[in-house]
C-alpha positions as CSV (number, residue, x, y, z in Angstrom):
1,M,-16.2,35.1,-34.5
2,S,-15.0,33.2,-31.5
3,K,-15.3,29.5,-31.1
4,L,-17.9,30.0,-28.3
5,K,-20.0,32.3,-30.5
6,N,-19.8,29.7,-33.3
7,T,-20.9,27.0,-30.9
8,I,-23.8,29.0,-29.6
9,A,-24.9,30.0,-33.1
10,D,-24.8,26.4,-34.2
11,I,-26.8,25.2,-31.2
12,T,-29.4,28.0,-31.5
13,S,-29.8,27.3,-35.2
14,R,-30.8,23.7,-34.4
15,Y,-32.6,24.1,-31.1
16,K,-35.2,26.4,-29.7
17,L,-34.3,27.3,-26.2
18,L,-37.2,27.1,-23.8
19,D,-37.2,27.3,-19.9
20,V,-34.3,27.2,-17.5
21,I,-34.7,23.9,-15.6
22,G,-32.0,24.6,-13.1
23,S,-28.9,26.7,-12.4
24,G,-26.2,27.0,-9.9
25,S,-22.5,27.7,-9.5
26,Y,-21.6,24.9,-12.0
27,G,-23.7,26.3,-14.8
28,T,-27.3,26.0,-16.1
29,V,-29.6,23.4,-17.5
30,Q,-32.2,24.6,-20.0
31,C,-35.0,22.8,-21.8
32,A,-34.9,23.1,-25.5
33,K,-36.7,21.7,-28.6
34,R,-34.7,20.1,-31.4
35,L,-36.0,21.9,-34.5
36,K,-35.6,19.0,-36.9
37,D,-38.1,16.7,-35.1
38,N,-39.5,18.7,-32.1
39,V,-38.0,16.4,-29.6
40,L,-37.4,18.0,-26.1
41,V,-33.8,18.0,-24.9
42,S,-31.8,19.4,-22.0
43,I,-28.9,21.7,-22.8
44,K,-26.4,21.8,-19.9
45,T,-23.7,24.3,-19.8
46,I,-20.8,23.7,-17.4
47,H,-18.6,26.7,-16.5
48,K,-14.9,26.2,-17.0
49,K,-14.2,26.3,-13.3
50,Y,-16.1,22.9,-13.1
51,K,-14.8,21.6,-16.4
52,D,-14.4,17.9,-15.8
53,P,-14.8,15.4,-18.6
54,S,-16.0,12.6,-16.2
55,E,-19.7,13.4,-16.8
56,I,-19.2,13.1,-20.6
57,Y,-17.2,9.9,-20.1
58,F,-19.8,8.2,-17.9
59,L,-22.7,9.3,-20.0
60,N,-21.0,7.8,-23.1
61,K,-20.2,4.6,-21.2
62,L,-23.8,4.2,-19.9
63,K,-25.5,5.3,-23.1
64,N,-27.6,2.2,-23.5
65,V,-28.5,1.7,-19.8
66,E,-32.2,2.1,-18.9
67,G,-32.8,5.1,-16.7
68,V,-29.6,6.9,-17.7
69,I,-30.0,10.2,-19.7
70,S,-28.9,9.9,-23.3
71,L,-26.0,12.2,-24.3
72,F,-26.8,13.2,-27.9
73,E,-23.8,15.5,-28.4
74,Y,-21.4,17.7,-26.5
75,R,-19.1,20.6,-27.2
76,V,-15.8,21.5,-25.5
77,C,-15.4,25.2,-25.4
78,R,-12.8,27.5,-23.9
79,D,-15.4,28.5,-21.3
80,G,-16.5,25.0,-20.4
81,Y,-18.7,22.3,-21.8
82,I,-22.1,22.2,-23.5
83,L,-24.0,18.9,-23.2
84,I,-27.1,18.2,-25.2
85,M,-29.0,15.3,-23.5
86,G,-32.4,13.6,-23.4
87,Y,-35.0,15.6,-21.4
88,F,-36.1,14.4,-18.0
89,K,-38.4,16.4,-15.8
90,T,-36.2,15.7,-12.7
91,D,-32.9,14.2,-11.7
92,L,-32.2,11.4,-9.2
93,F,-31.6,13.8,-6.3
94,N,-34.9,15.6,-6.8
95,F,-36.8,12.4,-7.4
96,W,-35.5,11.0,-4.2
97,D,-36.2,14.2,-2.3
98,K,-39.8,14.6,-3.6
99,N,-40.7,10.9,-3.1
100,F,-39.0,10.3,0.3
101,P,-39.3,7.8,1.8
102,L,-39.0,5.7,-1.3
103,P,-40.5,2.2,-1.3
104,K,-37.9,-0.5,-0.8
105,P,-38.3,-2.0,-4.3
106,T,-37.6,1.4,-5.8
107,I,-34.5,1.8,-3.7
108,K,-33.3,-1.7,-4.6
109,R,-33.8,-1.0,-8.3
110,I,-31.9,2.3,-8.1
111,L,-29.0,0.9,-6.1
112,F,-28.8,-2.2,-8.3
113,Q,-28.4,0.1,-11.4
114,I,-25.8,2.2,-9.7
115,V,-23.7,-0.8,-8.5
116,K,-24.1,-2.7,-11.8
117,Y,-22.8,0.1,-14.0
118,A,-20.4,1.8,-11.6
C-alpha cells in the first residue's frame, strides 16, 4: 500500500468526513468529526504544486494565539500536505467580505493581532 493510501486510511479510521467547506486550485478543505470525542475539525489537503511548509510553520508558531486556528496534526505526503485543524465556519477573508465594512474596533483588533504575531 502506498504512503498516501496509508495516510488516508489512518485519517478515515479516526475521522468521519462530512461536508466540503471549500476547494480551489490549491486543494480542498473538508469538515470532519473526530471519532474519539466527536469534535469538529477541518481537514485541509494541499496539492503538491502548492506544497509550501510555511503554513505549517506559522500555525505551529501561533498555536496559542487567540483567534488563530489550532493545528492538531499534519502529514507530509508525496502528493502534498494534509492538515488537521480546529473547525471554524469561515476564514478571515470571508469574514471580512461578509461583514464589510467592518467596525473600526474590529479592524484594530485584527490588525493588532496580525502585527503582534507577524
